[in-house]
C-alpha positions as CSV (number, residue, x, y, z in Angstrom):
1,L,19.6,42.6,18.4
2,N,22.8,44.1,16.9
3,F,23.3,46.3,20.0
4,L,22.9,43.2,22.3
5,K,25.4,41.3,20.2
6,L,28.0,44.1,20.5
7,T,27.7,44.2,24.3
8,I,29.0,40.7,24.3
9,D,31.3,40.7,21.3
10,S,32.6,44.0,20.0
11,R,34.3,42.4,17.0
12,D,31.1,42.2,15.0
13,S,31.7,44.9,12.4
14,L,28.4,44.2,10.6
15,A,26.5,44.9,13.8
16,V,28.4,48.2,14.2
17,Y,27.5,49.1,10.6
18,R,23.9,48.4,11.1
19,L,23.7,50.5,14.2
20,L,25.4,53.4,12.3
21,C,22.7,53.1,9.7
22,A,19.9,53.4,12.3
23,P,17.7,56.4,11.8
24,C,18.3,57.7,15.3
25,F,22.0,58.4,14.4
26,T,21.4,60.1,11.1
27,V,25.0,59.5,9.9
28,A,25.5,61.1,6.5
29,D,26.1,58.8,3.5
30,A,29.5,60.4,2.9
31,D,30.6,59.8,6.5
32,L,29.4,56.2,6.4
33,H,31.3,55.6,3.2
34,A,34.4,57.2,4.5
35,F,34.1,55.3,7.8
36,T,33.8,51.9,6.2
37,Y,36.4,52.5,3.4
38,L,39.1,53.9,5.7
39,A,38.4,51.4,8.5
40,K,38.9,48.5,6.0
41,K,42.0,50.2,4.5
42,K,43.6,50.6,7.9
43,S,42.5,47.0,8.9
44,L,40.5,48.4,11.9
45,P,37.5,46.6,13.3
46,Y,34.5,48.9,13.2
47,Y,34.2,49.1,16.9
48,E,37.8,50.3,17.2
49,A,37.3,52.7,14.3
50,L,34.4,54.3,16.2
51,G,36.9,55.6,18.8
52,R,39.3,56.8,16.1
53,A,36.7,58.5,13.9
54,G,38.6,61.7,13.9
55,E,41.5,60.0,12.1
56,L,39.1,58.8,9.4
57,G,38.2,62.2,7.9
58,L,34.6,62.2,9.0
59,S,32.6,65.4,9.4
60,Q,32.1,66.9,12.9
61,S,28.6,65.4,12.9
62,G,29.9,62.0,11.9
63,I,32.6,62.1,14.6
64,G,30.0,63.0,17.2
65,H,27.7,60.1,16.1
66,A,30.6,57.6,16.1
67,H,31.7,58.7,19.6
68,A,28.1,58.6,20.9
69,L,27.6,55.1,19.6
70,R,30.9,53.9,21.1
71,A,29.9,55.4,24.5
72,L,26.5,53.7,24.3
73,L,28.2,50.4,23.4
74,E,30.7,50.7,26.3
75,A,27.8,51.5,28.7
76,G,25.8,48.6,27.4
77,A,28.7,46.2,27.8
78,A,29.1,47.3,31.4
79,R,25.4,46.9,32.1
80,A,25.3,43.5,30.3
81,R,27.4,42.0,33.1
82,F,24.9,42.5,35.9
83,E,21.5,43.5,34.4
84,K,18.8,41.7,32.5
85,P,18.7,42.0,28.7
86,S,15.5,44.0,28.6
87,I,17.0,46.7,30.9
88,V,20.1,46.9,28.9
89,L,18.1,47.2,25.7
90,Y,15.7,49.8,27.1
91,N,18.6,51.9,28.3
92,F,20.1,51.9,24.8
93,L,16.8,52.7,23.1
94,E,16.3,55.6,25.4
95,H,19.8,57.1,25.4
96,S,20.3,56.6,21.6
97,G,17.2,58.6,20.8
98,Y,15.6,55.7,19.0
99,L,12.4,55.7,21.1
100,K,12.2,59.5,20.6
101,Y,12.6,59.0,16.8
102,L,9.9,56.3,16.7
103,T,7.5,58.4,18.8
104,H,7.9,61.5,16.6
105,A,7.6,59.4,13.4
106,E,4.5,57.7,14.6
107,I,2.8,61.1,15.3
108,E,3.7,62.1,11.8
109,G,2.1,58.9,10.4
110,N,5.3,57.5,8.9
111,A,4.3,54.0,7.9
112,A,7.9,52.6,7.9
113,A,8.4,53.8,11.5
114,I,5.1,52.5,12.6
115,R,6.1,49.1,11.2
116,Q,9.4,49.4,13.1
117,L,7.5,50.2,16.2
118,Y,5.4,47.0,15.9
119,H,8.6,44.9,15.3
120,L,10.2,46.5,18.3
121,R,7.2,45.8,20.5
122,D,7.1,42.2,19.4
123,F,10.8,41.8,20.0
124,L,10.6,43.3,23.5
125,G,7.6,41.0,24.3
126,Y,9.7,38.1,23.2
127,L,12.6,39.2,25.3
128,E,10.3,39.6,28.4
129,E,8.9,36.1,27.8
130,Y,12.4,34.8,27.8
131,E,13.2,36.6,31.1
132,A,10.0,35.3,32.7
133,V,11.0,31.7,32.2
134,T,14.7,32.4,32.9
135,P,15.1,33.9,36.4
136,D,18.9,34.6,36.0
137,A,18.6,35.9,32.4
138,T,21.7,37.4,30.9
139,V,22.4,39.1,27.6
140,A,24.7,36.2,26.6
141,G,22.1,33.6,27.5
142,F,19.4,35.4,25.6
143,L,21.6,35.7,22.5
144,E,22.4,32.0,22.7
145,H,18.7,31.2,23.1
146,F,17.8,33.5,20.2
147,K,20.4,31.8,18.0
148,Y,19.0,28.4,18.7
149,V,15.4,29.5,18.0
150,S,16.5,31.1,14.7
151,D,18.5,28.1,13.7
152,S,15.5,25.9,14.3
153,G,13.5,27.8,11.7
154,D,11.2,29.7,14.1
155,R,12.6,33.2,13.1
156,G,9.4,34.3,11.4
157,K,7.3,34.4,14.6
158,I,9.3,37.3,15.9
159,S,9.2,39.5,12.8
160,E,5.5,39.1,11.9
161,T,3.3,42.0,12.9
162,S,0.0,41.0,14.4
163,Q,-1.6,44.5,14.1
164,S,-1.4,44.9,10.3
165,P,-4.5,43.5,8.7
166,D,-3.4,44.3,5.1
167,S,-0.2,42.2,5.3
168,V,0.5,38.8,4.0
169,N,1.4,36.3,6.7
170,I,4.3,34.0,5.9
171,L,5.1,31.2,8.3
172,T,6.6,27.7,8.3
173,V,4.5,24.6,7.9
174,H,5.5,23.7,11.5
175,G,4.2,27.1,12.7
176,A,0.9,26.5,10.9
177,K,-0.2,23.5,12.9
178,C,-3.9,23.6,13.9
179,L,-4.4,27.0,12.3
180,E,-7.3,27.7,9.9
181,F,-6.7,29.9,6.9
182,K,-8.9,30.7,4.0
183,Y,-6.0,30.3,1.5
184,V,-2.7,28.5,2.0
185,F,0.1,28.4,-0.6
186,V,2.9,25.9,0.0
187,V,5.9,26.9,-2.1
188,N,7.9,24.3,-4.0
189,L,5.5,21.4,-3.1
190,V,5.8,18.8,-5.9
191,E,4.9,15.1,-6.1
192,E,7.2,13.0,-3.8
193,R,9.1,16.1,-2.5
194,F,8.1,18.2,0.5
195,P,9.9,21.5,0.6
């Protein structure tokens, strides 16, 4: 989601930071700290700071990761103009090494990576459903749709994993319509006040 946001609006520094923290980039903590500190000190948006990583005193590895992310974002922004959101996202996942990371971690049995894989699968399914009902789907249109869905309180449906039997399911009351559960806890429900 952060990548898609940056293909439309490169000024979102929080999205750049989240991508730098992604496990496929393996940016060292010292480089991440230096990047954020000096970018703020020089009043640089993080996107611009990616291109000037050499001036921020990062290690060679950190500079390489910053330039690689900047190149991926530029390529994504160019693709976002004429391709569907799923294609733009698949391209990023492949070229960033994130799919390779998830595949390797799944083989090793890394529980956190397996959970990330389930979340990614659910998100891609959601994205493909959007494209199925929107023939001229664009990244900007999907982000606007996603914002409206999130603002309406339906955010939990995307992040819940359906293949994890030992998890606790949390959903809104509106999302629980006509569903049967053995136990249901409604938080903050008191007399004469519905949460």
